Structures are given as C-alpha cells and as structure tokens.
C-alpha positions as CSV (number, residue, x, y, z in Angstrom):
1,X,-38.8,-42.0,-31.9
2,X,-37.1,-38.7,-31.0
3,X,-38.2,-35.1,-31.3
4,X,-36.5,-34.8,-34.7
5,X,-38.7,-37.6,-36.3
6,X,-41.1,-35.0,-37.8
7,X,-38.1,-33.4,-39.6
8,X,-37.1,-36.7,-41.3
9,X,-40.7,-37.3,-42.3
10,X,-40.8,-33.8,-43.8
11,X,-37.5,-34.5,-45.6
12,X,-39.0,-37.6,-47.1
13,X,-42.1,-35.7,-48.3
14,X,-39.8,-33.0,-49.7
15,X,-37.7,-35.5,-51.7
16,X,-40.9,-37.1,-53.1
17,X,-42.3,-33.7,-54.1
18,X,-39.0,-32.7,-55.7
19,X,-39.0,-35.9,-57.7
20,X,-42.3,-35.0,-59.2
21,X,-40.9,-31.6,-60.1
22,X,-37.8,-33.1,-61.6
23,X,-40.1,-35.3,-63.7
24,X,-42.1,-32.3,-64.9
25,X,-38.9,-30.4,-65.9
26,X,-37.6,-33.5,-67.8
27,X,-40.8,-33.8,-69.8
28,X,-41.1,-30.1,-70.4
29,X,-37.5,-29.8,-71.8
30,X,-37.2,-33.2,-73.3
31,X,-36.2,-31.8,-76.7
32,X,-33.0,-30.3,-75.1
33,X,-31.6,-33.7,-74.0
34,X,-28.8,-35.3,-76.0
35,X,-29.2,-38.7,-74.3
36,X,-32.8,-39.0,-73.1
37,X,-32.2,-42.6,-71.8
38,X,-29.4,-41.3,-69.5
39,X,-31.7,-38.6,-68.1
40,X,-34.4,-41.1,-67.4
41,X,-31.9,-43.4,-65.8
42,X,-30.8,-40.5,-63.5
43,X,-34.4,-40.0,-62.6
44,X,-34.9,-43.7,-61.8
45,X,-31.8,-43.6,-59.6
46,X,-33.2,-40.6,-57.7
47,X,-36.5,-42.5,-57.2
48,X,-34.7,-45.6,-55.8
49,X,-32.4,-43.6,-53.7
50,X,-35.3,-41.6,-52.3
51,X,-36.9,-44.8,-51.2
52,X,-33.7,-46.0,-49.6
53,X,-32.9,-42.8,-47.7
54,X,-36.5,-42.6,-46.5
55,X,-36.2,-46.0,-44.8
56,X,-32.6,-45.4,-43.7
57,X,-33.1,-42.0,-42.1
58,X,-36.2,-43.3,-40.3
59,X,-33.9,-45.5,-38.2
60,X,-31.8,-43.5,-35.8
61,X,-28.9,-46.0,-35.8
62,X,-28.5,-45.5,-39.6
63,X,-28.2,-41.8,-39.4
64,X,-24.4,-41.7,-39.5
65,X,-21.6,-40.4,-41.7
66,X,-21.6,-43.5,-43.9
67,X,-25.2,-43.1,-45.1
68,X,-24.9,-39.3,-45.4
69,X,-21.6,-39.6,-47.4
70,X,-23.3,-42.0,-49.8
71,X,-26.3,-39.6,-50.0
72,X,-24.0,-36.7,-50.9
73,X,-22.1,-38.9,-53.5
74,X,-25.4,-39.9,-55.2
75,X,-26.7,-36.3,-55.2
76,X,-23.5,-34.9,-56.8
77,X,-23.4,-37.7,-59.3
78,X,-26.9,-37.0,-60.4
79,X,-26.0,-33.3,-60.7
80,X,-22.9,-34.0,-62.9
81,X,-24.8,-36.5,-65.0
82,X,-26.5,-33.5,-66.6
83,X,-23.3,-32.9,-68.7
84,X,-23.5,-36.0,-70.9
85,X,-27.3,-36.1,-70.8
86,X,-28.3,-32.6,-71.9
87,X,-27.3,-29.7,-74.1
88,X,-25.9,-26.4,-72.7
89,X,-29.2,-24.7,-73.6
90,X,-30.9,-27.0,-71.1
91,X,-29.3,-25.3,-68.2
92,X,-30.6,-21.9,-69.3
93,X,-34.2,-23.3,-69.1
94,X,-34.0,-25.5,-66.1
95,X,-31.6,-26.5,-63.2
96,X,-29.4,-29.6,-63.4
97,X,-31.2,-33.0,-63.7
98,X,-31.1,-33.4,-59.9
99,X,-33.2,-30.2,-59.6
100,X,-34.3,-29.3,-56.2
101,X,-34.0,-32.9,-55.1
102,X,-30.4,-32.1,-54.2
103,X,-31.7,-30.0,-51.3
104,X,-32.9,-33.1,-49.4
105,X,-29.3,-34.2,-49.0
106,X,-28.3,-30.7,-47.7
107,X,-31.1,-30.8,-45.2
108,X,-30.1,-34.2,-44.0
109,X,-26.5,-33.0,-43.5
110,X,-27.8,-30.0,-41.5
111,X,-29.5,-32.4,-39.0
112,X,-26.7,-35.0,-38.8
113,X,-23.7,-32.8,-38.9
114,X,-25.1,-29.4,-37.9
115,X,-25.5,-26.0,-39.5
116,X,-21.8,-25.7,-40.5
117,X,-22.1,-28.9,-42.6
118,X,-25.2,-27.5,-44.3
119,X,-23.3,-24.3,-45.1
120,X,-20.4,-26.4,-46.5
121,X,-22.8,-28.5,-48.7
122,X,-24.5,-25.3,-50.0
123,X,-21.1,-23.9,-51.0
124,X,-20.0,-27.2,-52.6
125,X,-23.3,-27.2,-54.5
126,X,-22.6,-23.7,-55.9
127,X,-19.0,-24.8,-56.9
128,X,-20.4,-28.0,-58.5
129,X,-23.0,-26.0,-60.5
130,X,-20.4,-23.5,-61.7
131,X,-18.1,-26.4,-62.7
132,X,-20.9,-28.1,-64.5
133,X,-21.7,-25.0,-66.5
134,X,-18.1,-24.4,-67.3
135,X,-17.6,-28.0,-68.5
136,X,-20.8,-27.7,-70.6
137,X,-19.9,-24.2,-71.8
138,X,-23.3,-23.0,-70.5
139,X,-24.2,-19.5,-69.4
140,X,-24.0,-18.8,-65.7
141,X,-27.3,-17.3,-64.6
142,X,-28.5,-15.6,-61.4
143,X,-30.4,-18.8,-60.6
144,X,-27.2,-20.4,-59.5
145,X,-26.5,-17.7,-56.8
146,X,-30.2,-17.8,-55.7
147,X,-30.0,-21.6,-55.3
148,X,-26.9,-21.4,-53.2
149,X,-28.4,-18.7,-50.9
150,X,-31.7,-20.5,-50.5
151,X,-29.9,-23.8,-49.8
152,X,-27.7,-22.1,-47.3
153,X,-30.6,-20.4,-45.5
154,X,-32.7,-23.6,-45.4
155,X,-29.7,-25.6,-44.1
156,X,-28.9,-23.2,-41.3
157,X,-32.6,-22.9,-40.3
158,X,-33.1,-26.7,-40.2
159,X,-29.8,-27.2,-38.4
160,X,-30.9,-24.7,-35.7
161,X,-34.3,-26.5,-35.4
162,X,-32.5,-29.8,-35.1
163,X,-30.3,-28.4,-32.3
164,X,-33.2,-27.1,-30.5
165,X,-35.1,-30.4,-30.8
166,X,-32.1,-32.2,-29.3
167,X,-32.0,-29.9,-26.4
168,X,-35.7,-30.2,-25.8
169,X,-35.5,-34.0,-26.0
170,X,-32.6,-34.1,-23.5
171,X,-34.6,-31.8,-21.1
172,X,-37.7,-33.9,-21.6
173,X,-35.8,-37.0,-20.7
174,X,-34.4,-35.3,-17.6
175,X,-37.9,-34.2,-16.6
176,X,-39.2,-37.7,-17.0
177,X,-36.4,-39.1,-14.9
178,X,-36.9,-36.5,-12.3
179,X,-40.7,-37.2,-12.2
180,X,-40.0,-40.9,-11.8
181,X,-37.7,-40.2,-8.9
182,X,-40.2,-37.9,-7.4
183,X,-42.9,-40.5,-7.6
184,X,-40.7,-43.0,-5.9
185,X,-40.0,-40.6,-3.1
186,X,-43.7,-39.8,-2.8
187,X,-44.5,-43.5,-2.6
188,X,-41.8,-44.0,0.0
189,X,-43.1,-41.0,2.0
190,X,-46.6,-42.4,1.9
191,X,-45.4,-45.8,3.2
192,X,-43.4,-44.1,6.0
193,X,-46.4,-41.9,6.9
194,X,-48.8,-44.8,6.9
195,X,-46.7,-46.9,9.2
196,X,-43.7,-45.6,11.1
197,X,-44.9,-42.0,11.6
198,X,-48.4,-43.2,12.7
199,X,-46.9,-45.5,15.3
200,X,-44.5,-42.9,16.6
201,X,-47.3,-40.4,16.9
202,X,-49.5,-42.9,18.8
203,X,-46.6,-43.8,21.2
204,X,-46.0,-40.1,21.8
205,X,-49.7,-39.4,22.6
206,X,-50.2,-42.4,24.7
207,X,-47.0,-41.9,26.6
208,X,-47.9,-38.3,27.4
209,X,-51.3,-39.5,28.7
210,X,-49.9,-42.3,30.8
211,X,-47.2,-40.2,32.5
212,X,-44.2,-41.6,34.5
213,X,-41.6,-43.6,32.5
214,X,-44.1,-43.9,29.7
215,X,-44.0,-40.1,29.3
216,X,-40.2,-40.2,28.7
217,X,-40.7,-42.9,26.1
218,X,-43.5,-40.8,24.5
219,X,-41.1,-37.8,24.5
220,X,-38.4,-39.8,22.7
221,X,-40.9,-41.1,20.2
222,X,-42.1,-37.5,19.6
223,X,-38.6,-36.4,18.9
224,X,-38.0,-39.2,16.4
225,X,-41.3,-38.5,14.8
226,X,-40.3,-34.8,14.3
227,X,-36.9,-35.7,12.8
228,X,-38.4,-38.3,10.5
229,X,-41.1,-35.8,9.4
230,X,-38.5,-33.2,8.6
231,X,-36.6,-35.8,6.5
232,X,-39.7,-36.7,4.6
233,X,-40.5,-33.0,4.0
234,X,-37.1,-32.5,2.4
235,X,-37.6,-35.4,0.0
236,X,-41.2,-34.6,-0.8
237,X,-42.1,-32.7,-4.0
238,X,-43.0,-29.1,-3.6
239,X,-45.9,-29.3,-6.0
240,X,-47.4,-32.3,-4.3
241,X,-50.6,-30.4,-3.6
242,X,-51.4,-30.5,-7.3
243,X,-52.4,-26.8,-7.9
244,X,-56.0,-26.1,-7.4
245,X,-57.0,-29.6,-6.2
246,X,-57.0,-30.0,-2.4
247,X,-57.9,-32.3,0.4
248,X,-58.7,-31.9,4.0
249,X,-57.0,-33.7,6.9
250,X,-53.4,-34.1,7.8
251,X,-53.5,-37.7,8.9
252,X,-53.1,-41.0,7.1
253,X,-53.8,-44.6,7.6
254,X,-52.2,-47.9,6.5
255,X,-53.6,-49.1,3.2
256,X,-55.7,-52.2,3.3
257,X,-54.0,-55.5,2.5
258,X,-53.6,-56.0,-1.2
259,X,-54.2,-59.7,-1.0
260,X,-54.2,-62.1,-3.9
261,X,-56.4,-59.9,-6.1
262,X,-54.1,-57.0,-5.9
263,X,-51.1,-59.2,-6.6
264,X,-52.7,-60.6,-9.7
265,X,-54.1,-57.3,-10.9
266,X,-57.7,-58.6,-10.9
267,X,-60.7,-56.4,-10.3
268,X,-62.1,-56.1,-6.8
269,X,-65.1,-54.6,-5.1
270,X,-64.3,-51.2,-3.5
271,X,-67.0,-51.7,-0.9
272,X,-65.1,-54.4,0.9
273,X,-62.1,-52.4,2.1
274,X,-64.3,-49.4,2.9
275,X,-66.7,-51.4,5.0
276,X,-63.9,-52.5,7.2
277,X,-63.7,-48.9,8.3
278,X,-67.3,-48.9,9.7
279,X,-67.6,-48.3,13.4
280,X,-69.9,-46.6,15.9
281,X,-68.8,-43.2,14.6
282,X,-68.1,-44.0,10.9
283,X,-71.0,-44.8,8.6
284,X,-70.3,-46.1,5.1
285,X,-73.0,-45.8,2.4
286,X,-72.4,-47.6,-0.9
287,X,-74.4,-48.9,-3.8
288,X,-76.2,-52.3,-3.5
289,X,-74.2,-53.6,-6.5
290,X,-70.4,-54.2,-6.5
291,X,-68.2,-51.2,-7.2
292,X,-65.7,-52.9,-9.3
293,X,-62.2,-51.4,-9.8
294,X,-58.7,-52.7,-10.7
295,X,-57.1,-54.0,-7.5
296,X,-54.4,-51.4,-7.4
297,X,-56.9,-48.5,-7.9
298,X,-59.3,-49.9,-5.3
299,X,-56.4,-50.3,-2.7
300,X,-55.0,-46.8,-3.3
301,X,-58.5,-45.2,-3.2
302,X,-59.4,-47.1,0.0
303,X,-56.1,-46.0,1.6
304,X,-56.8,-42.4,0.7
305,X,-60.3,-42.7,2.3
306,X,-58.8,-44.3,5.5
307,X,-56.2,-41.5,5.6
308,X,-59.0,-38.9,5.6
309,X,-60.9,-40.8,8.3
310,X,-57.7,-41.0,10.4
311,X,-57.5,-37.3,10.1
312,X,-60.9,-37.0,11.6
313,X,-59.9,-39.2,14.5
314,X,-56.7,-37.4,15.2
315,X,-57.7,-33.7,14.8
316,X,-61.4,-33.7,15.8
317,X,-62.9,-34.0,19.2
318,X,-63.4,-37.5,20.5
319,X,-66.6,-39.1,19.3
320,X,-66.8,-36.9,16.1
321,X,-68.9,-38.7,13.6
322,X,-67.9,-39.2,9.9
323,X,-69.8,-40.4,6.9
324,X,-68.4,-42.1,3.8
325,X,-70.5,-42.0,0.6
326,X,-69.6,-44.1,-2.5
327,X,-71.0,-43.1,-5.9
328,X,-70.6,-45.5,-8.8
329,X,-70.8,-43.7,-12.2
330,X,-70.3,-44.9,-15.7
331,X,-66.9,-43.2,-16.2
332,X,-65.7,-42.6,-12.6
333,X,-66.1,-43.6,-9.0
334,X,-66.5,-40.8,-6.4
335,X,-66.0,-41.3,-2.7
336,X,-66.9,-38.5,-0.2
337,X,-65.8,-38.3,3.4
338,X,-67.7,-35.8,5.6
339,X,-67.3,-35.1,9.3
340,X,-69.0,-32.8,11.8
341,X,-65.8,-31.6,13.3
342,X,-64.6,-28.0,13.9
343,X,-63.3,-27.6,10.3
344,X,-59.9,-26.5,9.3
345,X,-58.5,-23.0,9.9
346,X,-57.0,-21.2,6.9
347,X,-53.3,-21.9,6.3
348,X,-53.2,-25.1,8.4
349,X,-52.5,-27.4,5.5
350,X,-49.5,-25.3,4.3
351,X,-48.1,-25.3,7.8
352,X,-48.6,-29.1,8.1
353,X,-46.8,-29.7,4.9
354,X,-43.8,-27.5,5.8
355,X,-43.6,-29.5,9.1
356,X,-43.4,-32.8,7.2
357,X,-47.0,-33.8,7.9
358,X,-47.9,-35.2,4.5
359,X,-51.2,-36.9,5.3
360,X,-53.0,-34.6,2.8
361,X,-50.2,-34.0,0.3
362,X,-49.3,-37.6,-0.1
363,X,-51.6,-40.1,1.7
364,X,-54.8,-38.5,0.3
365,X,-54.1,-36.2,-2.6
366,X,-50.9,-37.9,-3.9
367,X,-52.6,-41.3,-4.1
368,X,-55.7,-40.0,-6.0
369,X,-53.5,-37.9,-8.3
370,X,-51.4,-40.9,-9.2
371,X,-54.6,-42.7,-10.2
372,X,-55.5,-39.8,-12.5
373,X,-58.2,-38.5,-10.3
374,X,-59.0,-35.2,-8.5
375,X,-59.6,-34.2,-4.9
376,X,-61.8,-31.4,-3.8
377,X,-62.7,-30.3,-0.3
378,X,-65.0,-27.9,1.5
379,X,-64.3,-26.9,5.0
380,X,-66.3,-24.3,7.0
381,X,-65.0,-23.5,10.5
382,X,-67.4,-24.9,13.0
383,X,-69.4,-26.9,10.5
384,X,-67.0,-29.8,9.5
385,X,-65.1,-30.8,6.5
386,X,-66.1,-32.7,3.3
387,X,-63.5,-34.4,1.1
388,X,-64.5,-35.6,-2.4
389,X,-62.2,-38.0,-4.2
390,X,-63.1,-38.8,-7.9
391,X,-61.1,-41.5,-9.8
392,X,-61.8,-42.2,-13.5
393,X,-62.4,-45.7,-14.7
394,X,-59.6,-47.1,-16.9
C-alpha cells in the first residue's frame, strides 16, 4: 500500500458520487431522451465499470496502460452514446450521459501517466464534446469550455500530488533502509564494545600496572583499542544520544547469556540476571514477586544495567558503592542505578562519544531506546550519579 493509495480511494468515492449525480440528471431530464432504454443501459455500464475500476486500481500491479486504455475507451463510449439516446435539447440542459463521471478517468490518467496525460485527456474531452454537439446539431455552450478548464486544472493538480507522493515514498523507503543499516551498525558496535573493547581496555590497564614486558603488551592493546574505538565512532549514528534522553557512564558490560528462554522468545524473570551482578559493593533491590518480561527485553535491559555498573567500576574510585533498584509497574519496568562516586563533569559524555567510547550512546541508551524505553540521568559533581531506565511492557 503506497502513499498514493488515498488518492485511488478518493477517486473511487468520486466515481460513486458522480454516478449518483448522473442518475439525478437522467431522471430530471428523462423527457428529453429519445431512447430511454439506451440511456439506462449506459448508466448500468457506468455502474459496472466503476465497480471494476475500483477493484482494479486498488491493486498496484493492475495500474498499467491496458486498464487505463480500457477505462478511457469506456468513458468516451458512454459520452458518445448520448447522440442516439437523447435529443439535441438535452445537451442544453445537462452534460452528456457520462456527466462528471468522465473526470474519474482523467484523474486516473494523471496518476498513472502524469500531468501531461491528464492535459491530453482534458483536451480530447473538449474535442469529443464539440464533436458530439456537432453530430447532434446541438448548441455549443460555455459549459463545454468550463468543463475542459476544470478537468485540466484537476488533472494537473492531481498529477503533481501523485508525483510528490512518489518522491515521498521513495525517500521514506530510503530512510527506512538507512535506519535499518544504522540499527545493524549500532548492534555491532554494542557487541564490539561489550567484548573486544572491554578486553583490550582491561589488558591495557593491567599491563600498565604490571610494568616490564606486560607494559609493552598493555601499550599495544591500548593502541588497538584506540583504533577500534575510532572505527566504531565513524560507523555509529550521530543521533544515538536520542535527543533529550541521556544516561550516565561511558562503560559497558557483556550482556547476560540469553539461554534457552531467550532463544525461544519465552518470558523470563528480570531479577535473575540482575542478581548475578550483586557483590560487596553492588546492592540489588527488587520486588518479592517475579518481574516478568520477554526474554529479549530482559536480556537487553539487564545488559544496559551491567553497562552502567561497569561504568561505576571503571570511572569511580575503587570501592565505590552502587545500588540497583527495580520497580515493577503495570505498564512499565523501571530500573535505577545509583552510585556515590564523584559524578560526571559537564561535556564528558560528548567527548567520550567523539573518541569512540560508546558505553552510554550504545550499550546503555541505545539498548533501552531500541526497546521503546527512555533513559534519564541526574549527576551532581561530588554527589554521585543516578541512571533511570524505563522500558514499557509490550
């Protein structure tokens, strides 16, 4: 169903309304008909053809030159059928038997063939109307010129609208494809951050602490980490921070094993992966009853929480305590991570993202955003940081 689908639905409604008007004119000027049975036959053909074109044009693969050519042939045939069915005086009181129903064909041509085709159909309509009046020896009125002008303007306007809708549809498809590629890059970046970058960072720190040959190994690991972070930064989306939403911390952690539940898509208890993060410095508070979420949602949310905790370990003084609070609500699950560290100085997150450190942009905020949730943070220098992740139930 493309962007032009509403146009075709409007055309169907227009054809149906114009049929009603054609019926009204036929009844009103019935005394000016020489062959009433022929006029009613023409109206019946218009009804049947309206039903056919409504179904045909609703299917994109049938909107081609064959159906449109047949549509034009039927429309002109109904117009010229006025000659044997009515008197010349009829044309001074009403338009040909096809009435305004003919405009539906011109509008269809404007969408399928463009504005030039609509203009050509409008001109052909004018010539056909003049020919009909000449054959019937009927007077040519100003209504003929007005009909051509209105048909021309309507066709050009609808043709332009159709062209714009096609452009919008193409751009929308490109945007969807770009978003899909961006999501794939973000997932890859999260995977790299949660595994390779963390290991390289650990080797670099431990090597520097050990000294000797280990220091050289740590230096090499640090260089590779910097190069890989730069590569990840290039591939990452510029708007990964999600506007006004935020998150604290620049670290990440490997997501918990998905297990059989995640593989099967079953629901799991969020408390289980979070309690594995408990330690002497990390306290986890959760409801006494299970916090049930879809396996993928629970795994991603737990990974975001572990990434925030890893940030505390990496960027706060040794022994800094952290607290995880789980709130189970009817429509959402909220997990807060609070620490008593030194807080985050202004501008630090922006610098981290520019350096390829995507712990916040991807491992925390990216995961929660992909789940349809939000991330908010409060950080006061010297008083710690609190990250609140809220994920809706689906």
